[in-house]
N, C-alpha and C positions, 0 to 999 in steps of 0.2 A: 307217462313216465319219462319220456325223452325230454319233455319240456321242463320237468322238475330237475333232471340232471344238468340241463343247460343253465338253470338258475343257480344250482349248487356250484358248478364250475365258474360261473361269473362271480359269485360271491367270494369264492376262494381266490379268484384272481384279484378282486378288489382288496381283500384283506392282505394278500401277498404283496400287492403294490404299495399299500400303506406301510407295511412293515419294512419293505425294502427301501422306501423313501425315508423313513425314520433313521434306518441304519446308515444310509448314504449321507444324510444330512449331518448326522453325528460325526461321521468320519471326516467329512469336509470341514466341519466346525473345528475339530481338533487340529487338522492340518493348518487351517487359517490361524488358529491360536498360536501354534508353534512358530509359524512364519512371523507373526506379529511380535512374539516374545523375542525371537532372534533379532529382528530389526531393532526393537527397543534396546536390547542388550548392546548391539553394535553402536547405536547412537550414544548410549551411555558411555561406552568405552571410548569413543571418539571424543566426547566431551571431557572425560577425565584426562585423556592424553593432552588435549589442548590446554586445560586448566593447569596441568602439571608443567607443561612447557612455559606457559605464562609465568607461573610461580618461579621457575628456575631462572627465567630471563629477568624477572623483576627482583629476585632475591640475591643473585650473585653480582656483587660489585655495583649495586644500585644505591649509591649514596653513602652516607656516614654509617659505619658499623654500629655506633651507639644508637643512632636513630632507628636502624633496622631492628635492634634488640628491643627497644621500647615499643615499636610497632608490633613485633611478634609476641611480646609479653602479654598483651591484651587478648591475643587469640587463644592462649592456653586456658 
């Protein structure tokens, strides 16, 4: 009977370990996903800011106003 109880406890330990591992893996995956999303959003924001700065630098006082109008007309 004692040997049977040892097997039951061992089986429950294995099942508990598997369940705990799955839960732990899911939580870590969500954390990693959030960090990756935050990093991607930050990179996107930095890129947008740089493009905006470039557009302002190139758009204000950059050449003939009529030529700027023709150039911008095609972008609409």
